[in-house]
C-alpha positions as CSV (number, residue, x, y, z in Angstrom):
1,M,26.6,-6.7,71.0
2,S,29.4,-5.6,68.6
3,R,29.0,-6.4,64.9
4,R,31.3,-9.2,63.6
5,L,33.7,-8.2,60.9
6,D,32.4,-9.0,57.5
7,T,34.6,-11.6,56.0
8,T,32.1,-13.1,53.6
9,P,32.7,-12.8,49.8
10,A,31.4,-9.7,48.2
11,P,28.4,-10.0,45.9
12,R,29.4,-11.1,42.5
13,S,27.6,-8.3,40.5
14,F,27.9,-4.6,40.9
15,R,26.8,-1.5,39.0
16,A,29.0,1.5,38.6
17,A,27.4,4.7,39.7
18,E,27.1,7.2,36.8
19,L,27.5,10.9,37.5
20,S,25.5,13.6,36.0
21,W,27.4,16.3,34.0
22,P,26.9,19.0,36.7
23,E,28.2,16.4,39.3
24,E,31.1,15.5,37.0
25,L,32.2,19.2,36.9
26,R,31.8,19.6,40.7
27,I,33.8,16.4,41.4
28,F,36.5,17.4,38.9
29,R,37.1,20.7,40.8
30,L,37.1,18.9,44.1
31,L,39.6,16.3,42.9
32,L,42.1,19.0,42.0
33,A,41.8,20.5,45.5
34,N,41.9,17.4,47.7
35,Y,41.4,14.0,46.0
36,V,41.3,12.1,49.3
37,D,38.3,14.1,50.7
38,T,36.7,13.7,47.3
39,A,37.2,10.0,47.3
40,F,35.3,9.7,50.6
41,E,32.5,11.9,49.3
42,L,32.2,9.8,46.2
43,H,31.9,6.7,48.3
44,R,29.3,8.2,50.7
45,R,27.1,9.6,47.9
46,H,27.5,7.0,45.2
47,G,28.8,3.7,46.6
48,D,31.7,1.3,46.1
49,V,32.1,1.7,42.3
50,V,31.9,5.1,40.5
51,R,32.4,5.9,36.8
52,R,33.5,9.3,35.7
53,R,33.9,10.8,32.2
54,L,35.7,14.1,32.8
55,P,38.3,14.7,31.6
56,K,38.6,11.0,30.6
57,R,37.0,7.7,31.5
58,V,37.9,6.7,35.1
59,V,36.4,4.0,37.3
60,S,37.2,4.0,41.0
61,F,37.0,0.9,43.2
62,V,37.2,0.4,47.0
63,R,36.0,-3.1,47.9
64,P,38.7,-5.6,48.8
65,S,37.4,-8.2,46.2
66,H,37.7,-5.6,43.5
67,L,41.2,-4.6,44.6
68,R,42.3,-8.2,44.6
69,H,41.2,-8.6,41.0
70,I,43.1,-5.5,39.8
71,L,46.2,-5.9,41.9
72,R,46.6,-9.7,41.8
73,T,44.1,-11.9,39.9
74,N,44.4,-10.0,36.6
75,V,47.3,-7.7,37.4
76,R,48.8,-7.9,33.9
77,N,45.7,-6.2,32.5
78,Y,46.2,-3.2,34.7
79,P,49.7,-1.8,33.9
80,K,51.3,1.0,35.8
81,D,53.3,2.7,33.0
82,T,50.5,4.4,31.1
83,D,48.9,6.0,34.1
84,Y,52.1,6.9,35.9
85,E,53.2,9.4,33.3
86,F,52.6,12.1,35.8
87,L,55.5,10.8,37.9
88,R,57.9,10.1,35.0
89,P,59.5,13.6,35.0
90,I,60.6,12.9,38.6
91,L,61.3,9.1,38.6
92,G,61.8,8.2,35.0
93,D,61.7,4.5,34.5
94,G,62.5,3.6,38.1
95,L,60.9,0.7,39.9
96,F,58.1,2.8,41.2
97,V,56.9,3.8,37.7
98,S,58.1,1.2,35.2
99,D,56.2,-1.9,34.1
100,G,56.8,-4.9,31.9
101,A,60.3,-6.1,31.1
102,V,61.9,-3.0,32.5
103,W,60.2,-3.4,35.8
104,T,61.0,-7.1,36.0
105,Q,64.7,-6.5,35.5
106,Q,64.8,-3.6,38.0
107,R,63.0,-5.6,40.6
108,R,65.4,-8.5,40.2
109,L,68.3,-6.2,41.0
110,V,66.7,-4.2,43.9
111,A,64.6,-6.8,45.7
112,P,67.6,-8.9,47.2
113,E,68.8,-5.8,49.0
114,L,65.5,-5.3,50.8
115,R,64.3,-8.7,51.8
116,A,63.2,-9.3,55.4
117,N,66.3,-11.2,56.2
118,T,68.7,-8.6,54.8
119,V,67.3,-5.3,56.1
120,Q,68.4,-6.0,59.7
121,R,71.8,-4.9,58.7
122,F,70.4,-1.3,58.5
123,L,69.5,-1.2,62.2
124,P,72.8,0.5,63.4
125,T,72.3,3.2,60.7
126,I,68.7,3.8,61.9
127,L,69.9,4.1,65.5
128,D,72.8,6.5,64.6
129,S,70.3,8.7,62.7
130,L,68.0,8.7,65.8
131,D,71.0,9.8,68.0
132,S,71.6,12.7,65.6
133,L,67.9,13.7,65.9
134,F,68.0,13.4,69.7
135,E,71.0,15.7,69.9
136,Q,69.0,18.4,68.2
137,W,66.0,17.8,70.4
138,H,68.2,18.0,73.5
139,Q,69.5,21.4,72.4
140,G,66.0,22.8,71.9
141,A,64.2,20.7,74.6
142,G,60.8,22.2,75.4
143,Q,60.7,24.4,72.4
144,P,57.9,23.9,69.8
145,R,59.0,22.0,66.7
146,D,57.4,20.8,63.5
147,V,57.6,17.0,64.2
148,S,56.5,16.1,60.7
149,D,59.5,18.0,59.4
150,D,61.7,16.2,61.9
151,M,60.4,12.8,60.7
152,M,61.1,13.8,57.1
153,R,64.7,14.7,57.9
154,L,65.2,11.6,60.0
155,T,64.1,9.2,57.3
156,L,66.1,11.1,54.7
157,W,69.2,10.7,56.9
158,V,68.5,7.0,57.2
159,V,68.0,6.4,53.5
160,G,71.1,8.4,52.7
161,A,73.3,6.4,55.1
162,A,71.7,3.0,54.6
163,M,71.3,3.0,50.8
164,F,74.1,5.2,49.6
165,H,76.6,5.7,52.5
166,R,75.9,9.4,52.1
167,D,75.4,11.9,54.9
168,F,72.2,13.7,53.8
169,R,72.1,16.0,56.8
170,A,73.3,19.0,54.7
171,E,71.0,18.1,51.8
172,A,67.9,16.7,53.6
173,E,66.0,20.0,53.5
174,T,66.7,20.6,49.8
175,I,65.8,17.0,48.8
176,G,62.6,17.1,50.9
177,H,61.5,20.4,49.4
178,C,62.2,19.4,45.9
179,L,60.3,16.1,46.3
180,E,57.4,18.0,47.8
181,I,57.2,20.4,44.8
182,C,57.5,17.6,42.3
183,L,54.8,15.4,43.9
184,E,52.4,18.3,44.3
185,V,52.6,19.4,40.7
186,A,52.6,15.8,39.4
187,T,49.4,15.0,41.3
188,R,47.7,18.1,39.9
189,R,48.8,16.9,36.4
190,F,47.3,13.5,37.0
191,F,43.9,14.6,38.1
192,A,43.7,17.1,35.3
193,M,44.4,14.2,33.0
194,G,45.9,15.9,30.0
195,L,44.5,19.4,30.6
196,Y,47.7,20.5,32.5
197,P,50.7,19.1,30.5
198,A,54.3,19.4,31.8
199,W,55.3,21.5,28.8
200,L,52.8,24.2,29.6
201,P,54.8,27.4,30.7
202,T,53.2,27.8,34.0
203,P,54.8,28.9,37.3
204,D,54.1,25.5,38.8
205,N,55.7,23.6,35.9
206,H,58.7,26.0,36.1
207,R,59.1,25.2,39.8
208,A,58.8,21.5,39.2
209,R,61.5,21.6,36.5
210,E,63.9,23.4,38.7
211,A,63.2,20.9,41.5
212,E,63.8,18.0,39.1
213,R,67.1,19.5,38.0
214,T,68.2,19.9,41.6
215,L,67.4,16.3,42.5
216,D,69.1,15.0,39.3
217,R,72.3,17.0,40.3
218,I,72.4,15.5,43.8
219,V,71.8,11.9,42.5
220,R,74.2,12.2,39.6
221,D,76.9,13.1,42.2
222,L,76.0,9.9,44.1
223,I,76.3,7.8,41.0
224,T,79.6,9.4,39.9
225,R,81.1,8.5,43.3
226,G,79.7,4.9,43.0
227,R,81.0,4.4,39.4
228,G,84.4,5.8,40.5
229,G,84.7,3.4,43.4
230,G,84.0,6.1,46.0
231,L,81.8,3.7,48.0
232,D,82.9,0.8,50.1
233,G,81.0,-1.9,48.3
234,H,78.4,-2.6,51.0
235,S,75.8,0.1,50.2
236,V,72.8,-0.6,48.1
237,L,74.1,1.8,45.5
238,S,77.4,0.0,45.3
239,R,75.6,-3.3,44.8
240,L,73.3,-1.8,42.2
241,V,76.3,-0.4,40.3
242,A,78.0,-3.8,40.4
243,A,74.9,-6.0,40.0
244,A,74.1,-7.9,36.8
245,D,70.8,-9.4,35.9
246,D,70.9,-13.2,36.6
247,E,69.2,-14.0,33.3
248,T,70.6,-11.5,30.9
249,G,73.9,-10.4,32.5
250,A,72.9,-6.7,31.9
251,R,74.0,-4.0,34.2
252,M,72.2,-0.8,34.9
253,T,72.9,2.2,32.7
254,D,73.6,5.6,34.2
255,R,70.0,6.6,33.2
256,Q,68.6,3.5,35.0
257,L,70.7,4.2,38.0
258,L,69.5,7.8,38.1
259,D,65.9,6.8,38.0
260,E,66.3,3.9,40.5
261,V,68.2,6.0,43.0
262,K,65.5,8.8,42.9
263,S,62.9,6.1,43.4
264,L,64.7,4.7,46.4
265,I,65.1,8.1,47.9
266,L,61.4,8.8,47.5
267,A,60.0,5.4,48.6
268,G,62.7,4.9,51.2
269,H,61.8,7.9,53.3
270,E,58.4,9.3,52.4
271,T,56.2,6.3,53.5
272,T,58.0,6.0,56.9
273,S,58.1,9.7,57.7
274,L,54.4,10.1,57.0
275,A,53.5,7.0,59.0
276,L,55.5,8.3,62.0
277,S,54.1,11.8,61.7
278,W,50.5,10.6,61.7
279,T,51.3,8.2,64.5
280,F,52.5,11.0,66.8
281,Y,49.4,13.0,65.9
282,L,47.1,10.1,66.9
283,L,49.1,9.3,70.1
284,A,48.6,12.9,71.2
285,E,44.9,12.3,71.0
286,H,45.0,8.9,72.8
287,P,47.2,9.0,75.9
288,E,46.0,5.6,76.9
289,V,47.6,4.1,73.8
290,E,50.8,6.0,74.3
291,A,51.0,4.7,77.9
292,R,50.6,1.1,76.9
293,L,53.2,1.7,74.1
294,V,55.7,3.1,76.5
295,D,55.1,0.2,78.9
296,E,55.8,-2.4,76.1
297,V,59.0,-0.6,75.0
298,R,60.4,-0.4,78.5
299,E,59.5,-4.0,79.2
300,V,61.2,-5.3,76.1
301,L,64.2,-2.9,75.9
302,G,64.7,-1.4,79.3
303,E,67.2,1.5,78.8
304,R,69.0,0.0,75.9
305,P,68.5,0.3,72.1
306,P,66.9,-2.6,70.3
307,T,68.8,-5.5,68.7
308,P,67.4,-7.4,65.7
309,E,66.1,-10.1,68.1
310,D,64.1,-7.4,69.9
311,V,62.2,-6.0,67.0
312,P,59.6,-8.9,66.6
313,R,58.9,-8.6,70.4
314,L,57.7,-5.0,69.9
315,E,54.3,-6.3,68.9
316,Y,52.1,-3.5,70.2
317,T,54.5,-0.9,68.7
318,R,54.0,-2.5,65.3
319,M,50.2,-2.6,65.9
320,V,50.2,1.1,66.7
321,L,52.1,2.0,63.5
322,M,49.9,-0.2,61.4
323,E,46.7,1.3,62.8
324,A,48.1,4.8,62.0
325,M,48.7,3.7,58.4
326,R,45.1,2.3,58.2
327,L,43.7,5.7,59.1
328,Y,46.3,7.7,57.1
329,P,47.7,5.4,54.4
330,P,50.9,7.0,53.0
331,V,49.7,6.2,49.5
332,P,46.0,6.9,49.5
333,G,45.1,6.4,45.8
334,V,46.6,4.1,43.2
335,P,45.9,4.5,39.4
336,R,46.2,1.8,36.8
337,G,45.7,1.7,33.1
338,V,43.5,-0.9,31.3
339,R,45.1,-3.0,28.6
340,E,42.2,-5.2,27.4
341,E,38.4,-5.2,28.1
342,D,37.6,-6.8,31.4
343,E,34.8,-7.3,33.8
344,I,35.2,-6.8,37.6
345,E,32.2,-8.4,39.3
346,G,29.8,-7.0,36.8
347,V,31.5,-3.7,36.1
348,R,33.0,-3.5,32.6
349,V,36.2,-1.6,31.9
350,A,37.7,-1.0,28.4
351,P,41.1,-0.2,26.9
352,G,42.0,3.4,27.5
353,D,40.1,3.6,30.8
354,T,41.9,4.4,34.1
355,V,41.0,2.5,37.2
356,I,41.8,3.9,40.6
357,V,41.8,2.0,43.8
358,F,41.5,4.1,47.0
359,P,43.2,2.4,50.0
360,C,42.2,5.4,52.1
361,V,38.5,4.6,51.6
362,T,39.0,0.8,51.8
363,H,40.8,1.2,55.1
364,R,37.7,2.9,56.6
365,H,35.0,0.8,54.8
366,P,32.3,0.0,57.3
367,D,31.7,-3.4,55.8
368,Y,35.2,-4.5,56.8
369,W,36.0,-2.4,59.9
370,E,34.1,-1.9,63.1
371,R,34.1,1.8,64.2
372,P,36.2,2.6,61.1
373,D,37.2,6.1,62.2
374,Q,38.4,5.1,65.6
375,F,42.1,4.7,66.4
376,D,42.4,1.2,67.8
377,P,45.7,-0.7,67.5
378,E,44.0,-3.9,68.7
379,R,42.7,-4.4,65.2
380,F,46.1,-5.7,64.3
381,S,46.3,-8.4,66.9
382,A,47.0,-11.8,65.3
383,E,43.5,-13.0,65.9
384,Q,41.8,-10.0,64.3
385,T,44.2,-9.9,61.4
386,E,43.5,-13.6,60.7
387,R,39.7,-12.9,60.4
388,R,40.1,-10.0,58.0
389,D,40.2,-10.0,54.2
390,P,43.9,-9.2,53.5
391,Y,42.8,-6.8,50.7
392,A,41.0,-4.6,53.3
393,Y,44.4,-3.3,54.4
394,L,47.1,-2.5,51.9
395,P,49.4,0.4,52.9
396,F,52.2,-1.1,50.9
397,L,49.8,-2.6,48.3
398,L,49.6,-6.4,47.7
399,G,50.2,-8.8,44.9
400,R,52.9,-8.6,42.2
401,R,53.4,-4.9,42.6
402,A,53.6,-4.8,46.4
403,C,56.1,-2.3,47.7
404,V,59.6,-3.8,47.5
405,G,60.7,-1.6,50.5
406,E,58.0,-2.8,53.0
407,H,60.4,-4.7,55.3
408,F,62.8,-1.8,55.4
409,A,60.0,0.7,56.1
410,M,58.5,-1.4,58.9
411,L,61.9,-2.0,60.6
412,E,62.7,1.7,60.5
413,G,59.2,2.7,61.6
414,V,59.0,0.3,64.6
415,V,62.5,1.1,65.8
416,A,62.1,4.9,65.5
417,L,58.7,4.8,67.2
418,A,60.0,2.6,70.1
419,M,63.1,4.8,70.6
420,I,61.3,8.1,70.5
421,V,58.4,7.2,72.8
422,S,60.7,5.6,75.4
423,R,62.9,8.7,75.7
424,W,60.7,11.7,74.7
425,Q,57.3,13.2,75.5
426,L,55.7,14.8,72.5
427,R,52.8,17.2,73.2
428,R,50.9,19.2,70.7
429,E,50.7,23.0,71.1
430,D,47.0,23.0,70.2
431,D,44.2,20.4,69.8
432,R,42.9,21.6,66.4
433,P,42.5,18.8,63.9
434,I,45.0,18.6,61.1
435,A,43.5,18.0,57.7
436,T,45.2,16.0,55.0
437,R,47.1,17.4,52.0
438,P,47.4,14.6,49.5
439,I,50.2,15.1,46.9
440,S,50.5,11.5,45.6
441,T,51.4,10.7,49.3
442,L,49.3,11.7,52.3
443,R,50.9,14.7,53.9
444,M,49.6,17.1,56.6
445,A,47.9,20.3,55.6
446,R,49.9,22.2,58.2
447,P,52.9,21.6,60.5
448,L,52.6,19.2,63.4
449,R,53.7,21.6,66.1
450,M,54.7,19.8,69.3
451,R,56.9,20.4,72.4
452,V,59.5,17.7,72.8
453,R,60.8,17.0,76.3
454,P,62.8,14.1,77.8
455,R,60.5,11.5,79.2
456,P,61.0,11.0,83.0
457,R,62.6,7.6,83.8
């Protein structure tokens, strides 16, 4: 008899596991190498709450009740700004990094462009970008490709056209490469926590500064065109240039626009590209899921592309994508600062501490998921979702700081997955497992080499 999912409230008192100094040193080295693998090891060896002291005070949490407290109940006590300094060289004070009054103003300007009832206007752009990808696949049909790289380029094309009315095809490789360098170095800085500052003249920091300058140059060109009327008024950038805060009447400065556009480029493509890449990796291991997915898409769409009315009917497609993000959440760890002393179900935190929530561990927590390491899209049926604690699954986070681009990402992900599986067979060249390479987001440790062939009708 299968075990019923645990939906009862968590115990109201926890103790944080304290590490010995030799264990602190070992964990510190492991975090710098792969913090996701280390988060799972910490959970296996020490439980749901772990306190570290090296190189500063850090408390990690994985239970849904703890995450609800940090991300929603007492969210104002856990600001983003102090512990997102590692991303500030890339994203400045953009929506992804900022907090307080700056974040509130930016959110008011950006959120209306990405609501569930407005993102449908991006569907033609998504389909056009898929057509461009399919042209490339037809030219090299049957040849091995790095599908993870294809998904990165596809989603950059989409965000360029949808958000900025800019053709990113010539720049996608450069943008993707620069973002990868910046995120990799920034993540190392974060887990070193002050021992690896940005001003240190290391080869990594030099590479990161060069990548930051390249990104800034591309984005400044976008903004210059927007300021000069080089856009048609319907892109997100045009609306941001023209928008004024409802309460203050303030418009974005060039610096704010630079930070916000870089944030939109990163958030607008990274999450979806990784979700799709890991989905194709999992489908290659589960042909029965792929077969059911293809059946649904053909039943709903036949031979035609989707309309906005079709997207909600692609229920199993959405479930497959969501299950892939459970096993491989695009953002596996989320740090927060601590403003005032607080207690989280018996665990005390103090000003100056850092708390980290690990969705990657929460998504596989055996108290909340049956067979947690198994790929099973049925977990996201309406019935099972209703029974589950909502904070057991948070690929876009939840609460006040939930991802503003969630609706856009899900529309793009569902449409891209449906169109690709209905028209193409993707088969891996080998069956060796692919490890994770977390660099703020959850990338693959090596290319996803697949042969791509037209699917028989």
